[in-house]
C-alpha positions as CSV (number, residue, x, y, z in Angstrom):
1,M,-74.7,-153.7,86.4
2,E,-72.6,-156.2,84.4
3,N,-68.9,-155.5,84.0
4,F,-67.0,-155.8,80.7
5,E,-65.8,-159.4,81.4
6,E,-69.3,-160.6,82.2
7,K,-70.7,-159.2,79.0
8,K,-67.8,-160.6,77.0
9,K,-68.3,-164.1,78.6
10,K,-72.0,-164.0,77.6
11,V,-71.2,-163.0,74.1
12,D,-68.5,-165.7,73.8
13,E,-70.9,-168.3,75.1
14,A,-73.7,-167.3,72.9
15,W,-71.4,-167.2,69.9
16,K,-70.1,-170.7,70.7
17,E,-73.6,-172.1,71.0
18,A,-74.7,-170.5,67.8
19,V,-71.7,-171.9,65.9
20,D,-72.3,-175.4,67.4
21,K,-76.0,-175.3,66.4
22,E,-75.1,-174.2,62.9
23,K,-72.4,-176.9,62.4
24,T,-74.7,-179.7,63.7
25,G,-78.0,-178.6,62.4
26,G,-79.3,-177.8,65.9
27,E,-77.8,-180.9,67.6
28,T,-75.1,-180.6,70.2
29,P,-71.9,-182.1,68.9
30,S,-70.2,-184.9,70.8
31,P,-66.9,-184.0,72.5
32,G,-64.0,-184.4,70.1
33,Q,-66.2,-184.3,67.0
34,E,-66.4,-180.5,66.5
35,E,-65.3,-179.2,63.1
36,Y,-64.4,-175.8,61.8
37,P,-67.3,-174.1,60.0
38,Q,-65.1,-173.5,57.0
39,E,-61.6,-174.2,55.7
40,I,-58.9,-172.2,57.3
41,N,-56.7,-170.4,54.8
42,F,-54.5,-167.3,54.5
43,G,-57.2,-165.2,52.9
44,L,-59.6,-165.9,55.8
45,F,-56.9,-165.1,58.3
46,L,-56.1,-161.8,56.5
47,S,-59.8,-160.9,56.4
48,S,-60.1,-161.4,60.1
49,L,-57.2,-159.0,60.7
50,M,-58.7,-156.4,58.4
51,I,-62.0,-156.6,60.2
52,E,-60.2,-156.1,63.5
53,G,-58.5,-153.1,62.0
54,L,-61.7,-151.6,60.7
55,I,-63.3,-152.1,64.2
56,A,-60.4,-150.3,65.8
57,L,-60.7,-147.5,63.3
58,G,-64.4,-147.1,64.1
59,E,-65.4,-148.1,60.6
60,V,-67.3,-151.2,61.8
61,E,-69.4,-151.7,64.9
62,N,-67.6,-153.5,67.8
63,P,-69.5,-156.8,68.2
64,V,-69.1,-156.6,72.0
65,T,-70.1,-153.0,72.7
66,K,-72.4,-152.7,69.6
67,K,-70.8,-149.2,69.1
68,K,-68.4,-147.7,66.6
69,E,-65.4,-146.8,68.7
70,I,-62.0,-145.5,67.6
71,N,-58.9,-147.0,69.1
72,L,-55.9,-145.7,67.1
73,G,-53.4,-147.7,69.2
74,Q,-55.1,-150.9,68.4
75,A,-55.5,-149.9,64.7
76,R,-51.8,-149.2,64.5
77,Y,-51.0,-152.6,66.2
78,V,-53.1,-154.4,63.6
79,I,-51.4,-152.6,60.7
80,D,-48.0,-153.4,62.2
81,V,-49.0,-157.1,62.6
82,I,-50.1,-157.3,58.9
83,S,-46.9,-155.5,57.9
84,M,-44.8,-158.0,59.9
85,L,-46.7,-160.9,58.2
86,Q,-45.9,-159.3,54.8
87,G,-42.2,-159.3,55.6
88,K,-42.2,-162.8,57.1
89,T,-44.1,-164.3,54.2
90,K,-42.2,-162.6,51.5
91,N,-41.6,-164.9,48.5
92,N,-43.9,-167.5,50.1
93,L,-47.3,-166.2,49.0
94,T,-49.3,-166.7,45.8
95,P,-49.6,-163.6,43.6
96,D,-53.2,-163.2,44.8
97,E,-52.3,-163.5,48.5
98,K,-49.5,-161.0,48.0
99,N,-51.8,-158.6,46.3
100,A,-54.4,-159.0,49.0
101,V,-51.9,-158.2,51.7
102,E,-50.8,-155.1,49.8
103,Q,-54.4,-154.0,49.4
104,V,-55.4,-154.5,53.0
105,L,-52.3,-152.6,54.2
106,Y,-53.0,-149.8,51.8
107,E,-56.6,-149.5,52.8
108,L,-56.0,-149.7,56.6
109,R,-53.1,-147.2,56.4
110,M,-55.1,-144.7,54.4
111,R,-58.0,-144.9,56.8
112,Y,-55.6,-144.6,59.8
113,V,-54.1,-141.5,58.3
114,G,-57.5,-140.1,57.7
115,K,-58.4,-140.6,61.4
116,T,-55.3,-139.0,62.7
117,K,-55.8,-135.7,60.8
């Protein structure tokens, strides 16, 4: 029976291969020529944190275990990280970015409270 680390390694390797194929149209990229599949920006980063929070709240299936599992400690950690980012980026975000952070925090906090009742 495989342990968690072996399963995670298989998922990580399969994901990397799929991304490489998608980026190169099926060809294996040469070392040093790999590119990101899309532009990195604050909105994408914030979305990834929200997805992590939703996974921890059991709202979205965990991609490793293929199950919806609640981990309130992890959910609280993600909420705290986003809250810290909100404070550290104060007066340095566009109005849309500021609004997105507020909406993500509100949504995750409300779902967290709902899970703790």
